[in-house]
C-alpha positions in Angstrom: 0.2 -0.3 0.2 1.0 3.5 -0.2 0.3 6.9 -1.9 -2.4 6.6 -4.9 -2.6 2.9 -4.7 -5.3 2.0 -7.2 -5.8 -1.6 -5.9 -8.3 -3.1 -3.5 -6.3 -1.7 -0.3 -6.5 1.6 -1.7 -9.8 1.7 -2.9 -10.8 0.3 0.7 -9.1 3.7 2.4 -10.5 6.0 -0.2 -14.0 4.6 0.5 -13.7 5.0 4.0 -12.4 8.6 4.3 -14.9 10.0 1.7 -17.6 8.1 3.7 -18.5 6.2 0.5 -18.3 2.9 2.6 -21.9 1.7 3.6 -20.9 -0.8 6.0 -18.1 -2.8 7.7 -17.5 -6.4 7.0 -15.1 -9.3 7.4 -13.8 -7.8 10.5 -12.1 -10.8 11.3 -10.1 -11.2 8.2 -6.5 -10.8 8.3 -4.1 -9.5 5.8 -0.4 -8.8 5.2 0.3 -5.2 4.2 3.5 -3.9 2.9 4.7 -0.3 1.5 4.6 -0.4 -2.1 8.5 1.4 -1.7 9.5 -1.6 0.5 8.1 -3.6 -2.4 10.3 -2.0 -4.8 13.5 -2.1 -2.5 12.9 -6.2 -2.1 13.0 -6.6 -6.1 15.9 -4.1 -6.3 17.9 -5.9 -3.7 17.2 -9.5 -4.7 18.2 -8.8 -8.4 21.5 -7.4 -7.1 22.2 -10.1 -4.7 25.0 -12.4 -5.9 24.8 -16.3 -6.1 20.8 -15.6 -5.7 19.5 -17.2 -8.9 16.1 -19.1 -7.9 15.8 -17.4 -4.5 12.3 -16.1 -3.7 11.5 -13.4 -1.6 8.1 -12.2 0.0 7.7 -8.4 0.8 5.5 -8.0 3.7 5.7 -7.7 7.5 2.4 -6.1 9.2 -0.5 -8.4 9.8 -3.5 -7.1 11.0 -7.3 -7.5 10.7 -10.1 -5.5 8.8 -11.0 -4.4 11.9 -7.8 -3.0 13.2 -7.8 -1.4 9.6 -10.8 0.1 10.0 -9.7 1.5 13.5 -6.4 3.0 12.2 -7.7 4.4 9.1 -10.5 6.4 11.3 -7.8 7.2 13.9 -5.6 8.9 11.4 -8.0 10.5 8.9 -10.3 11.5 11.8 -13.6 10.0 9.5 -15.4 7.4 11.4 -15.8 3.9 10.3 -19.2 3.2 9.0 -21.1 1.9 12.0 -23.3 -0.6 10.2 -21.7 -4.2 10.6 -22.8 -6.6 7.9 -22.5 -10.5 8.6 -20.0 -12.1 6.0 -22.7 -14.2 4.7 -24.7 -11.3 3.8 -22.0 -9.3 2.1 -21.3 -12.8 0.0 -24.7 -12.9 -1.1 -24.9 -9.0 -1.8 -21.3 -9.2 -3.6 -22.9 -12.4 -5.9 -26.1 -10.0 -6.8 -24.2 -7.2 -7.5 -21.6 -8.8 -9.9 -24.3 -10.6 -11.6 -25.9 -7.3 -12.2 -22.7 -5.7 -13.0 -22.2 -8.6 -15.7 -25.7 -7.4 -17.1 -25.2 -3.9 -17.8 -21.3 -4.1 -18.3 -20.1 -2.1 -15.6 -18.2 -2.7 -12.4 -20.2 -3.8 -9.2 -21.3 -1.1 -7.1 -18.8 -0.3 -4.4 -16.1 -2.5 -5.7 -18.0 -5.9 -4.5 -17.0 -8.2 -7.2 -17.9 -11.8 -5.7 -14.3 -13.1 -6.3 -12.8 -10.2 -4.7 -14.8 -10.3 -1.6 -14.6 -14.3 -1.4 -10.7 -13.4 -1.3 -11.2 -10.3 1.5 -13.0 -12.9 4.0 -10.3 -15.5 3.4 -7.6 -12.8 4.2 -3.9 -13.4 3.2 -1.3 -13.9 5.5 2.4 -14.0 4.5 5.9 -13.9 5.9 8.6 -11.2 4.6 11.4 -11.9 7.3 13.3 -13.6 4.6 13.8 -10.5 2.8 14.5 -8.7 6.2 17.2 -11.4 7.4 18.9 -12.1 3.6 18.6 -8.6 1.9 18.5 -6.0 4.9 15.1 -4.9 4.1 13.9 -2.7 6.9 10.0 -2.6 6.4 8.3 1.1 6.5 5.8 1.4 9.2 2.4 0.6 8.2 1.0 3.6 10.0 3.6 5.5 7.7 1.7 3.8 4.9 -1.2 4.3 5.7 -0.7 8.0 6.3 0.5 8.6 2.7 -2.1 6.5 1.1 -5.0 9.1 3.0 -2.6 12.2 2.2 -2.8 11.3 -1.5 -6.3 10.4 -1.6 -7.1 13.9 0.0 -4.8 15.8 -2.8 -6.5 13.9 -5.2 -10.0 15.1 -4.0 -8.9 18.8 -4.3 
């Protein structure tokens, strides 16, 4: 994640700070986050490392739940998280319907709620980037910094 992130996490943060998120969901799902600059740093250092043919590195450090992400974005931005919390099953059913409708009208689903995307969010993603720290000397940017930079970039875009 980071400034101007056009992917799911960036859209999630953008919707929250613009009060476009209708409800909270999948609060127990856990994800591993990393600043985009750290990903670039891992790639560059891995490419530069001698005798590194065939090695694989995962870039990522901070594992937090969606609930914690709502709280952190709210704390940093000053925008309260949505009060309404929907059960996961309701969100998945809604995503299936919105995806079906989107396919009919040939437009993306409302609120970015594509069914496959929501299924992935429910499952979460955990990754261990400690090998990159050990072998490449990566020092990961604090998660709070990445979120602050992302929020600032979306606020600048809105001007």
